[in-house]
Structure formats: C-alpha cells, structure tokens
C-alpha positions in Angstrom: -0.1 0.1 0.0 1.7 3.1 1.2 5.6 3.8 0.1 8.0 6.3 1.1 10.3 7.7 -1.4 12.8 10.7 -0.7 14.4 12.6 -3.6 16.7 15.9 -3.5 19.3 14.6 -1.3 22.0 14.3 -4.0 21.4 11.1 -5.4 23.1 10.0 -9.0 21.7 10.9 -12.2 20.4 7.2 -12.1 19.2 7.4 -8.7 16.9 10.1 -9.7 15.9 8.3 -12.9 14.8 5.2 -10.7 13.0 7.2 -8.1 11.3 8.9 -10.7 9.8 5.8 -12.3 8.9 4.6 -8.7 7.1 8.0 -8.1 4.9 7.2 -11.5 4.4 4.0 -11.5 2.8 3.9 -7.5 0.4 6.4 -7.7 -1.4 4.6 -4.8 0.3 5.5 -1.2 3.6 7.3 -2.4 5.2 9.8 -0.8 8.2 12.4 -1.4 10.0 15.2 -0.6 12.4 17.5 -2.5 14.4 20.7 -2.2 17.2 22.1 0.1 14.6 23.3 2.7 13.4 19.8 4.0 14.2 19.1 8.0 13.9 15.7 9.6 11.0 14.2 8.3 9.3 10.4 8.7 6.6 9.6 6.1 4.7 6.9 6.9 2.1 4.9 5.2 -0.9 6.4 6.9 0.8 9.3 9.0 4.0 11.1 8.9 5.7 14.3 10.3 6.9 17.4 8.6 9.2 20.1 9.7 11.6 23.0 8.5 15.1 22.7 8.0 17.1 23.2 11.1 13.8 22.8 13.8 13.5 24.0 16.2 16.4 26.4 15.4 16.1 29.6 13.0 15.4 28.1 9.2 18.2 29.2 6.5 17.7 31.7 4.0 16.5 31.3 0.5 15.2 27.7 0.6 12.7 25.8 -0.4 11.2 22.1 0.3 7.9 20.5 -1.2 6.4 17.0 0.3 4.1 15.5 -2.0 1.9 13.0 0.2 -0.2 10.2 -0.9 -2.7 7.7 0.8 -5.0 5.1 -0.6 -7.5 5.7 -3.1 -10.8 7.1 -1.4 -9.3 8.0 1.9 -8.1 11.6 2.4 -5.5 13.5 4.7 -5.8 16.0 7.7 -2.9 18.2 9.2 -2.0 19.1 12.9 0.1 21.8 13.8 2.8 21.3 16.5 4.3 25.1 15.6 3.8 27.4 13.0 6.8 30.3 13.3 7.5 31.9 9.9 9.0 35.6 9.7 6.5 37.3 7.1 3.5 39.8 7.2 2.1 39.4 3.6 3.4 35.7 3.0 4.8 36.9 -0.1 8.9 35.5 0.6 8.5 33.3 3.6 5.0 31.2 4.1 4.0 27.4 4.2 1.5 26.6 1.8 -0.8 23.6 1.5 -2.2 22.4 -2.0 -5.2 19.7 -3.0 -3.5 17.0 -5.3 0.4 17.2 -7.2 1.5 18.6 -9.6 0.7 21.3 -12.4 -3.5 20.8 -11.6 -3.1 21.3 -7.7 -5.2 23.8 -6.1 -4.4 25.9 -2.9 -6.0 25.1 0.3 -4.2 27.2 2.3 -1.3 29.5 3.0 0.3 30.4 6.4 3.2 32.6 7.7 3.2 35.0 10.9 5.4 34.5 13.8 4.1 32.4 16.9 1.0 31.5 15.1 -1.4 28.9 16.7 -3.5 26.7 14.2 -5.3 24.5 17.0 -8.1 23.0 13.8 -7.2 20.3 11.6 -6.5 21.2 7.8 -8.1 18.4 5.3 -7.6 17.7 2.2 -10.9 17.0 -0.9 -8.8 14.0 -1.9 -6.3 11.5 -1.3 -2.9 13.6 -2.5 -1.8 17.0 -1.0 1.5 19.1 -1.3 3.4 20.7 1.1 5.0 23.9 0.0 7.7 25.7 2.5 9.1 28.7 1.0 12.1 30.8 2.9 13.4 34.2 1.7 15.8 36.9 3.4 14.9 37.1 7.2 16.4 37.3 10.9 13.9 35.3 13.1 11.4 32.4 13.3 11.8 28.5 13.8 9.8 27.2 11.2 7.2 24.8 11.3 6.4 21.4 12.6 4.0 19.3 11.9 1.8 15.8 11.8 -0.4 14.3 9.4 -2.7 11.1 9.0 -5.6 10.0 7.3 -8.8 11.7 8.3 -9.9 8.0 10.0 -8.0 8.7 12.9 -9.4 12.0 14.0 -7.9 12.2 17.7 -4.4 12.9 15.5 -2.4 14.5 18.3 1.1 16.2 17.4 4.5 14.8 18.5 4.8 17.7 20.8 1.5 17.3 23.1 2.1 16.3 26.7 0.3 14.7 29.3 -0.3 18.0 31.2 -2.4 18.9 27.7 -5.3 16.3 28.6 -6.5 16.3 32.1 -8.7 13.1 31.8 -7.4 10.3 34.0 -8.2 7.8 31.0 -8.0 8.8 27.2 -6.9 7.3 23.9 -5.2 9.5 21.1 -3.2 8.4 18.1 0.0 8.9 17.7 1.5 10.0 14.2 5.0 8.3 12.6 8.2 9.8 12.9 7.7 11.5 16.2 11.4 11.0 17.4 12.1 13.8 15.2 11.5 16.0 18.2 14.0 17.5 20.6 11.9 17.2 23.6 13.1 15.0 26.3 11.2 12.5 28.6 11.6 11.1 32.1 10.5 7.6 33.4 10.2 4.3 32.1 7.2 1.6 31.6 5.8 0.2 33.8 6.8 2.9 36.7 5.3 5.6 34.5 6.6 8.9 32.8 6.5 12.2 34.1 3.2 14.3 33.2 5.5 16.9 31.4 6.6 14.3 29.1 5.6 14.5 25.3 2.9 11.6 25.2 4.0 9.8 21.5 7.7 10.2 22.2 7.1 8.2 25.8 4.9 5.6 23.5 7.9 5.4 21.5 10.3 4.8 24.4 7.7 2.2 26.0 7.2 0.1 23.1 3.8 0.6 22.8 3.8 2.5 19.1 6.6 2.0 16.1 8.2 5.2 15.4 8.4 4.3 11.6 4.5 3.7 11.6 3.0 5.1 15.2 -0.5 3.9 16.1 -3.1 4.5 18.9 -1.9 4.8 22.5 -4.0 4.3 25.5 -2.9 6.4 28.5 -4.1 6.3 32.2 -3.2 9.2 34.5 -2.3 8.9 38.2 -0.5 10.1 41.3 2.8 11.1 40.6 6.4 9.1 42.3 9.6 10.4 44.0 11.8 9.0 41.4 11.9 8.8 37.7 14.2 6.2 36.2 16.4 7.0 33.5 17.1 4.4 30.7 17.2 3.8 26.8 14.8 2.3 25.0 14.2 1.7 21.4 16.4 4.6 20.7 14.9 7.1 22.8 17.1 7.9 26.2 14.7 8.9 29.1 16.3 11.2 32.0 15.6 10.9 35.5 13.5 13.2 37.5 11.9 13.8 41.0 8.8 13.7 42.6 5.9 15.5 40.4 2.4 15.8 40.9 1.0 13.0 38.4 2.4 10.8 35.9 1.2 8.8 32.8 1.2 5.3 31.8 0.3 3.2 29.0 -2.3 0.2 28.5 -0.6 -3.1 27.4 -2.1 -6.3 26.3 0.2 -7.9 28.9 2.4 -9.6 26.6 5.7 -8.1 28.0 6.7 -10.6 30.7 10.3 -12.5 31.0 10.6 -15.7 29.1 12.9 -17.6 31.6 16.4 -16.8 30.5 16.7 -15.1 34.4 14.8 -17.5 35.9 16.1 -20.0 35.0 13.4 -21.6 33.0 15.3 -21.3 30.1 18.0 -24.3 30.7 21.5 -24.0 29.7 20.8 -26.7 26.8 18.7 -24.1 25.2 21.6 -21.8 24.8 24.1 -22.3 22.1 26.6 -19.9 20.2 28.5 -19.8 17.3 31.7 -20.2 19.0 32.9 -19.6 23.1 36.1 -17.6 24.4 38.2 -19.9 26.7 41.2 -18.5 28.1 43.4 -19.0 31.4 43.8 -16.4 33.7 46.9 -15.3 35.2 46.6 -17.7 38.1 46.2 -20.4 36.0 42.3 -20.8 36.3 40.8 -21.2 33.2 37.6 -18.6 32.0 35.1 -20.0 29.8 32.6 -17.2 28.8 30.0 -19.6 27.5 26.2 -19.3 26.4 25.0 -20.3 29.8 26.1 -16.9 31.1 24.2 -14.9 28.9 21.8 -14.7 31.4 20.8 -11.3 32.4 21.5 -9.9 35.8 23.4 -13.4 36.4 26.6 -12.9 38.1 29.9 -13.9 36.8 31.1 -13.5 33.0 28.3 -13.4 30.3 28.7 -15.0 26.5 31.7 -13.7 24.4 32.6 -15.6 21.1 36.4 -16.4 20.5 36.5 -13.7 17.9 34.7 -10.7 17.6 33.1 -10.6 14.1 29.9 -10.3 12.3 29.3 -13.8 11.9 29.0 -14.7 15.4 25.5 -15.0 17.3 23.9 -16.2 20.2 20.7 -18.4 19.9 18.2 -19.2 22.4 15.6 -22.3 21.9 12.2 -21.7 23.3 11.1 -25.2 23.2 8.0 -24.1 21.6 6.5 -21.6 19.3 6.4 -18.0 21.7 5.4 -14.5 21.1 8.3 -12.1 21.6 7.7 -9.0 22.1 10.7 -7.4 23.2 14.9 -8.0 24.1 16.9 -6.1 27.4 20.4 -6.9 27.1 23.5 -5.8 29.1 27.5 -6.0 28.3 30.0 -8.0 30.1 28.9 -6.1 33.8 32.6 -6.7 34.9 34.4 -3.5 35.7 37.7 -5.3 34.3 36.1 -6.6 31.1 34.3 -3.6 29.5 32.9 -5.2 26.7 29.4 -4.6 25.4 27.6 -4.9 21.8 26.3 -1.6 20.8 24.2 -2.6 17.5 22.8 -5.9 16.5 20.0 -7.5 14.4 17.6 -9.9 15.5 17.1 -13.5 13.6 14.1 -16.1 14.0 13.1 -19.1 12.9 10.4 -22.2 13.9 12.6 -25.4 12.8 16.2 -24.0 13.2 16.8 -23.9 10.0 15.5 -21.3 7.8 16.2 -17.8 9.1 14.5 -14.7 9.1 16.1 -11.1 9.8 13.6 -9.0 11.8 12.1 -5.8 9.6 10.1 -3.5 10.9 6.4 -3.0 9.3 6.4 -1.3 6.0 10.1 -1.3 5.7 12.6 -3.4 3.2 15.2 -2.8 5.2 16.7 -5.2 8.0 16.5 -3.7 11.5 19.4 -2.8 13.3 18.9 -2.7 16.8 20.4 0.1 19.3 22.5 -1.7 21.8 24.1 -0.7 24.8 26.4 2.0 25.9 28.3 0.7 28.5 29.1 -2.4 30.1 26.7 -2.1 33.1 23.6 -0.9 32.4 20.5 -2.2 30.4 18.9 -1.3 26.9 15.7 -2.4 26.0 14.2 -2.7 22.6 10.6 -3.8 21.2 9.5 -5.8 18.4 6.4 -3.9 16.8 5.2 -6.0 15.6 6.2 -9.0 17.4 8.1 -12.0 16.5 6.2 -15.7 16.8 9.0 -18.1 16.9 10.7 -21.3 18.8 14.3 -20.0 18.1 15.7 -16.4 18.5 19.2 -15.1 17.4 21.1 -12.1 18.2 23.6 -11.1 15.8 26.4 -8.6 16.8 26.8 -5.9 14.2 29.1 -3.5 16.5 30.9 -3.7 19.9 33.1 -2.2 22.3 36.3 -4.0 22.6 35.0 -7.3 21.7 31.7 -9.1 21.7 30.1 -9.9 25.3 26.5 -10.2 26.1 23.4 -10.7 28.6 20.0 -10.5 27.6 16.7 -11.3 28.3 13.5 -11.9 26.3 9.9 -10.5 26.7 7.0 -11.8 25.5 4.2 -14.6 26.3 2.2 -17.5 25.2 0.6 -17.4 22.1 -3.3 -17.9 22.8 -5.0 -21.0 21.1 -6.4 -20.3 17.9 -5.0 -16.8 17.4 -3.8 -16.1 14.0 -0.2 -15.4 13.6 0.9 -11.6 13.6 4.5 -11.4 12.4 5.8 -10.9 9.1 8.1 -12.9 7.3 10.4 -10.5 5.9 13.4 -12.1 4.4 15.2 -15.6 4.9 18.9 -15.3 5.6 21.0 -18.2 3.8 23.1 -20.1 6.0 26.4 -18.7 7.5 29.4 -20.7 7.3 31.3 -20.1 10.6 34.9 -21.2 11.3 35.1 -23.6 14.4 36.4 -21.3 17.3 40.2 -21.4 17.7 41.5 -23.5 20.8 41.7 -21.6 24.3 44.6 -19.2 24.8 46.7 -18.4 28.2 45.9 -15.2 28.6 43.2 -12.6 27.2 44.0 -11.3 23.9 45.1 -7.8 23.3 42.0 -5.4 23.0 41.4 -4.1 19.5 39.9 -0.7 18.9 36.1 -0.2 19.7 33.3 -0.1 16.7 31.5 3.2 16.3 28.9 3.4 19.0 25.8 4.6 17.3 24.0 8.0 17.6 21.1 7.4 20.2 19.7 11.3 19.6 16.1 11.5 19.4 16.1 11.8 15.7 15.5 9.4 13.0 15.4 10.0 8.9 12.4 8.8 6.8 12.7 4.8 5.7 14.2 4.6 1.9 11.4 1.8 1.4 11.2 2.6 -2.3 14.7 2.4 -3.7 14.7 -1.6 -3.4 11.4 -1.9 -5.0 12.5 0.9 -7.6 15.8 -1.2 -8.1 14.0 -4.5 -8.8 11.4 -3.0 -11.2 14.1 -1.4 -13.5 17.3 -4.3 -12.9 15.0 -7.3 -13.4 13.3 -6.6 -17.3 17.3 -5.7 -17.7 18.5 -9.0 -16.5 15.8 -10.8 -18.4 16.7 -9.2 -21.7 20.6 -10.0 -21.1 20.0 -13.5 -20.6 17.6 -14.3 -23.5 20.3 -12.4 -25.3 23.0 -14.6 -24.3 20.8 -17.6 -24.9 20.2 -16.6 -28.6 24.1 -16.2 -29.3 24.7 -19.5 -27.7 22.0 -21.5 -29.7 23.0 -19.8 -32.6 27.0 -20.2 -32.5 26.0 -23.8 -31.5 23.9 -24.5 -34.6 26.6 -22.5 -37.0 29.3 -24.9 -35.6 27.1 -28.1 -36.2 26.4 -27.1 -39.9 30.2 -26.1 -40.5 31.1 -29.3 -39.4 28.7 -31.3 -41.3 29.7 -29.1 -44.2 33.1 -30.1 -44.2 34.0 -33.2 -46.6 36.8 -35.4 -44.9 38.6 -36.2 -48.5 37.9 -32.8 -49.8 40.9 -31.6 -51.9 41.9 -28.0 -50.8 41.3 -25.5 -53.1 44.6 -24.0 -54.1 45.6 -27.4 -55.0 42.6 -28.1 -57.5 43.9 -24.7 -59.6 45.8 -24.8 -62.8 48.2 -22.5 -60.8 49.2 -25.3 -58.9 49.5 -27.8 -61.5 52.2 -25.6 -63.5 53.8 -25.3 -60.2 54.3 -29.0 -59.8 56.4 -29.4 -63.1 59.0 -27.6 -61.7 58.9 -28.9 -58.1 61.9 -31.3 -57.7 60.1 -35.1 -58.5 60.6 -36.6 -54.6 58.4 -33.3 -53.4 55.8 -34.0 -56.0 55.5 -37.7 -55.1 55.5 -36.4 -51.2 52.5 -33.9 -52.3 50.8 -36.2 -54.8 49.5 -38.5 -51.9 46.5 -40.3 -53.3 43.1 -38.0 -52.3 39.7 -38.6 -52.8 37.2 -35.9 -53.1 33.5 -36.3 -51.6 32.3 -36.5 -55.4 34.8 -39.3 -56.4 34.3 -41.0 -53.5 30.6 -41.3 -54.0 31.6 -42.2 -57.7 33.6 -45.2 -56.9 31.4 -46.4 -54.1 28.9 -47.4 -57.1 31.4 -50.2 -58.0 32.2 -51.8 -55.0 34.1 -51.0 -51.8 37.3 -49.8 -52.7 40.2 -50.4 -49.9 42.2 -47.1 -48.4 45.7 -46.8 -49.4 47.5 -45.8 -46.5 51.4 -44.4 -48.0 54.3 -44.2 -45.9 57.4 -42.5 -47.0 60.1 -45.2 -48.1 63.0 -44.9 -50.2 61.4 -47.0 -52.9 57.9 -47.0 -54.5 55.8 -49.4 -53.6 54.4 -51.5 -56.7 51.3 -51.5 -57.7 51.0 -55.0 -58.9 51.0 -58.2 -56.8 53.4 -61.2 -57.9 56.4 -59.1 -58.4 59.5 -60.9 -56.8 62.5 -59.6 -58.9 63.0 -56.3 -61.1 65.3 -55.3 -63.6 68.2 -53.4 -63.1 66.8 -50.0 -64.0 63.7 -50.4 -62.0 62.8 -47.9 -59.5 60.1 -49.9 -57.5 60.4 -51.8 -54.3 60.1 -55.2 -54.5 56.5 -56.2 -53.1 56.3 -58.6 -50.4 53.4 -60.4 -52.1 49.6 -60.2 -52.0 47.5 -60.3 -49.3 45.5 -63.4 -49.5 41.8 -63.3 -50.7 42.5 -60.0 -51.7 41.1 -58.4 -55.0 40.5 -54.8 -56.0 38.2 -53.1 -58.6 39.9 -52.0 -62.1 39.3 -48.1 -60.9 40.3 -47.2 -64.5 37.9 -48.4 -67.1 36.5 -45.3 -67.7 37.5 -42.6 -70.5 39.3 -40.1 -69.3 39.2 -36.8 -71.0 42.7 -35.1 -71.3 41.6 -31.2 -70.6 40.4 -32.5 -67.0 42.4 -32.9 -64.3 42.4 -36.1 -62.7 44.0 -37.0 -59.5 44.9 -40.5 -60.6 47.2 -40.1 -63.7 50.1 -37.2 -63.5 52.0 -36.2 -66.7 55.7 -36.9 -66.5 57.6 -33.8 -65.6 60.1 -32.6 -68.1 63.2 -33.4 -66.0 61.5 -36.3 -64.4 62.6 -39.7 -64.5 62.3 -42.4 -67.1 59.5 -44.3 -65.6 56.0 -42.5 -64.5 54.9 -42.7 -60.9 52.8 -45.8 -60.6 49.1 -44.8 -60.0 46.6 -48.1 -60.6 46.6 -50.4 -57.7 45.5 -54.0 -59.1 46.2 -56.2 -56.0 44.0 -58.7 -56.8 45.8 -60.3 -60.1 42.1 -60.2 -61.8 40.8 -60.0 -65.2 39.8 -56.5 -66.4 37.6 -58.0 -68.9 34.3 -56.0 -69.1 35.6 -52.5 -69.1 35.8 -49.9 -71.2 38.8 -49.9 -72.6 39.9 -52.5 -75.5 41.7 -54.8 -73.4 40.7 -58.5 -73.4 42.9 -59.9 -70.4 45.2 -59.0 -68.1 47.9 -61.1 -66.6 49.5 -60.1 -63.0 52.8 -61.3 -63.7 56.5 -60.1 -64.8 58.5 -62.5 -67.1 61.7 -63.5 -65.4 63.9 -61.3 -64.2 64.6 -59.1 -67.4 62.4 -55.9 -68.3 58.9 -56.5 -67.7 56.6 -56.0 -70.5 52.9 -53.8 -70.2 50.1 -54.5 -72.5 49.1 -51.3 -74.3 45.5 -49.5 -73.5 43.6 -47.4 -75.9 41.2 -45.3 -74.9 37.5 -46.1 -76.9 36.4 -42.8 -77.0 39.9 -41.5 -78.6 40.8 -43.2 -81.5 44.3 -43.0 -82.8 45.9 -42.1 -79.7 47.5 -44.0 -77.0 46.5 -43.2 -73.5 49.2 -45.2 -71.7 52.4 -46.2 -71.8 54.3 -49.5 -71.8 58.0 -50.4 -70.6 60.6 -50.0 -73.2 63.5 -52.8 -73.2 67.1 -52.1 -73.4 66.9 -50.9 -77.0 64.3 -48.6 -76.5 61.7 -50.9 -78.2 58.5 -51.3 -76.9 58.4 -54.8 -75.8 54.5 -56.2 -75.6 53.4 -58.5 -73.2 50.1 -60.3 -71.6 51.2 -59.3 -68.5 49.6 -55.6 -67.5 51.7 -54.2 -64.9 51.9 -50.5 -65.0 50.1 -48.3 -67.0 50.6 -44.0 -67.0 49.7 -41.7 -69.6 52.2 -40.6 -72.6 52.6 -38.1 -74.9 50.2 -37.7 -78.0 53.3 -37.9 -80.5 54.2 -41.3 -79.1 52.4 -44.2 -80.0 52.5 -48.0 -78.3 53.7 -51.1 -79.9 51.1 -52.9 -81.6 49.1 -50.2 -82.6 49.0 -48.8 -86.3 
C-alpha cells in the first residue's frame, strides 16, 4: 500500500531516474520530498511528521522544500500543527502552503505565515493527494514549522509535542503519528513505573514500546499520582532522563505480553542456549575462564557469553522449546568492571525449525532492522518488536561492539493464545552462514582492539528509504531478463553454426589451391621427390561417391620409403633399371576393382594420373593398384585380358590399352627394353599416360 520515497538529497542521475519511475508507477500510497529546505521528516504509510530545516532553530534563508503525500485511493488527509513560526507579514517571501493534489493541476488549500501563529483546527484535503510547500527568503527570526498528518479516519490525531499535562482526563486514547523521534523534547521515566506528566506522550509511547516510530499508532493513556523518582533508561533509541517528584504521571495500557521468558529465572535451561563460538582462556593464576552461552542470562553474576573472535558472523541462540510471541529484548554488556565489553548494535533473527532464518524488519520496511544496543558495559537497554516475533528460535547477531563482543540478555513476551492468528511478518530469509570453528583456548586474554563506533542515540530519525529497493528491482529485473535472453540466443546460434560447419566439411576434399591451374603448373617445376610427396592419393567427396557404386575400395595408406611401392602383386624380382621396391606378396583373398575402366578426358585434371615432368625420371609414378590379379574384362578399355606377373628377371612388358573414345591416340605407355623398343606382353603391370606424339607398340 504505502511507500516512502525521498528525492533531492544528492542522488546520482541514475538514482533520480529510478526514483522518478517509481513515483510514476506508485500512484497509490506514495510520498516524496524534494528541495534544499526539508528538515527531519518521516512519511509513514498512513501518517507522518514534517519539519523545516533546522527546527527548532531558525530555518535558513532562501530555501524551498515540497512534500508530495498520497494515501490509498478513497482516503483523505488532515494536518495538525505543533508549531508554526515563520517571519513574514504578507506571505510573499516566507510562507507555508498546502495544496490539494500533486503537479500542475493542484489547487491551494491554505497559506500560512507569521511568528508564533497558533493553528488549532485540523486542515483537511478533498482528495487522497496533498502537496506541502515551504518557501523562505531573507529573514532574521522564526523557528519554522513542525506538523503531523494522518488519514482522516484518525480523528484524534495529536502532534509529537503534546504532553501529558495537555489532557486532564484520567484515561484517554489518542493517535500518535509516525516520526515523533524527530522531536527534541525530553521524557522522564520508564515503563511500567510511568512517565512524568511533562513528557511528550508520543515520544514516551515509542520509548515504552507501545507504538513504532516508523508507523505510529494508537495509545491508551492512564494518569495517576506522581512518584518520588523517575528512572533514566535507554529503550527503542530513546533516552529518558531521571526526574524527581512530580504531581502526576502517566503510563500506557498494554496487552500484557511483556513478561520475561525465563532466561533470568532459569526456566530456559543451559542446553537451550547455544552460540557460534565460545571464548576460553587461562587467567594470570592459571585458572581457565570460559565465557559460555550459559552466562548470557540477564542479572546473572559472572562472565557473560563472548565468542572466540569478534566479527559479524557470531551469534547467540535461544531455543524456547515451543513457538512463543516475543515482544522485546533487554541486553547488557559484560557487567564486569575489569572487562568493559558490550554490544552497541545488533540484528535479530528468528526461526521455527532452526534451519530457515528470517531477519527482523519493521512494518512496511524493506530494510533489515538494526537495533540500538548498549552504551556501556553495565546498564540495561530495551528494544521492542513491533510487530512482535512469533517463533521458537531467536538469534542475536552483533554488528557493532566495544573492544569485543560480550552479551547478557532477557527475552520479553508471552505464550500465543490457542487459535489466535499469527501477527508477525516473514520479511527475508537469511541464507545459512558458514562459521569457522572456534580456535583453541589461549593462555591469556587477547590484546583489546579498537572499539567499533557506537551509534548516535539522539531522538532523531530519517525517513525510511523503502522505495529504492522496489525501484531498483523494477528496473533491473527486465534488464537482466533481456541480457539472459540475448546470451541464450547467441549460444544457440553459435552451436547451430558450428554443427552446420562440421556437417558441411568433407573428410577427403582437396584444398582449393590444389585444384587450380596455377598449382598444376607449379608442380612441373618442383623436384620429382617433392611432387611424389605432395601428390599422395586423395579423393574428393564426389569421387568417393562415384567409386562406391562399383564396389568397396580399400583405403591406401602411404608411408615414406626409399622405393616406391609396386602396384601389382606377384612381382618377386625387378630389372636393373627398375625404380620400384620389390613387393612382399599380396594379401590372401584380396581383390580390387579396376579403377581405370572409364574414358578420361584429356582436358580434365584427374587425381589418378600425372604427366611425366620434363626433367623427371624415365618411368612415371605408378598410379593403378591391381592387387587382386584379376582380369579386367567388361571394362570400357579395348583390352581383352590382363596377366598379373612379370616374365623372368628381365625388363617387364606392359600391354597397351587405348581409350575407345579417342581413336588414333594412345592413352597409356608401356615399358621399353634396353634398346628402346616396346616389348608387348600379356602381363599388364603399369599404366601411365604418355605424350600425344608417341604410339604404343602394336597399334597402327
């Protein structure tokens, strides 16, 4: 419903943008203030307090401040002035003005100026939105203004300066606005003994734990005869002073749920107290001192609980054995003069199962509540939970301390009546903390380090910044969703592209540069051995597809050797001029299809035959593999049969083959004898292309 937003206190450009978006989006129940003349103010969900800068001192010259206040639709707002002291007679330079509405369409309700002006009536709006404007020019006196507001349903609204003496009734009920700790008025006394009648009612109610400073609320007051002495205590960030005898006092009616829960009395056993770690050490006379959780009982003599090391990961836990309503906590320090240790600020966590922990927050707040702790090692400090905690386990997590962490405490509350609805909220679950095991005990107390800063306990407070987290979430969540979506799209596209690239790559494709005419001409200039190395047998994807239709072709595996491997089996001896390494014999049962039974166009580069280089050796590089020694009948070449054997130890004869599609032109060469004549033979052993001017033997 309600949200409080502050603008104009120096946020960055991004912060202003976020807050502006939030103000636009939260048209219901939003409040904002802007300008350089705004004093301490609290704008709660249904009530609040406004003041000029410097109040109760003189406000500065030439300043301006505007508060924009909205309550839920259908509601209206009314204002009550505690003080109005503005120097000006004609309200032209220094004035306070109230408008119906927010923005350019607003209309004026009333305009005030003057020193010591008394405004006793309630000023009421016609709608659920109001703008309060304070302007100051050059002046010499004037305290400014101090006012409270609430929704019109609280007709008995009072200001933060109204005292017990202002109401003569023995019993009465009033509504206190949020933000009364902005008042500088002092109170005297404590609960349950009572407060002097001169104390401001609403400030005393916050001290007593009856209402929350952040929200405000209704109080029921009872007046009675005064007492001889009023005790000075610190509670709920309010310090009360001691006082002497007065004619009357007042106290507050409560629901009675403020009794102790058994730590001091011993109802809570030692086994129900646990801690993150324990401080153990030996004193100067050799006796061991253990500051265990069992010592963390209010008013118990002896050392308190202290952890082995002081950091913000330490905690003290109380197990109440069953779910109870916890309305407050009272703490002290070590209570030992020689060890003046105490906790000056802490957080409260609670759980019903000891596993899932929640950090306490005030109503309508998005910030974890940090409680004011002790200001010395001896005196007690009380804090109340509004709304109360309903849980079995309660943990105290120190955040600030003096010299080292040391704590004694008592929980306040009562049993939860059967069948009653739960009243506490579940603000935020705390993730499990990993705490290092306590170190071994030391022989003497460690050297005392510097104290942490003790929080300021003046009766002032700042407006809750509850809108920033919501605004940041409203902006960051869509941005994060867009970023994650873009990353997912990029990853999917990259994966798809990579798979497509892999699928399109042929395992046996020839490189593009190897297929160009330039590379063909360059091979003629390379040494024959390099050409042989480069021209290893490779098949393109298209050629492999064409060959697979004729039968499975065994893959050749070439390894470097001094001699070229013969491509026809059955050769045991070679001629003196042979350049081939003797074959070791064919594998049994091996057969190979004739890969050269198709006509070859002379103008197409083919991977199976290379022309003889100009300066190369006499014999061409063997190309055809005929390991199976089978006839080539049925092929397209004009060769009837093939015999796979060398004749004797002399030169080997090759049978000529001609291309049926190119008559008058021999496609293959045959070996020659020592006299240079072609020796035809039936054993077709090697076939290589020859030049167009040479004719094979036996062809006319």
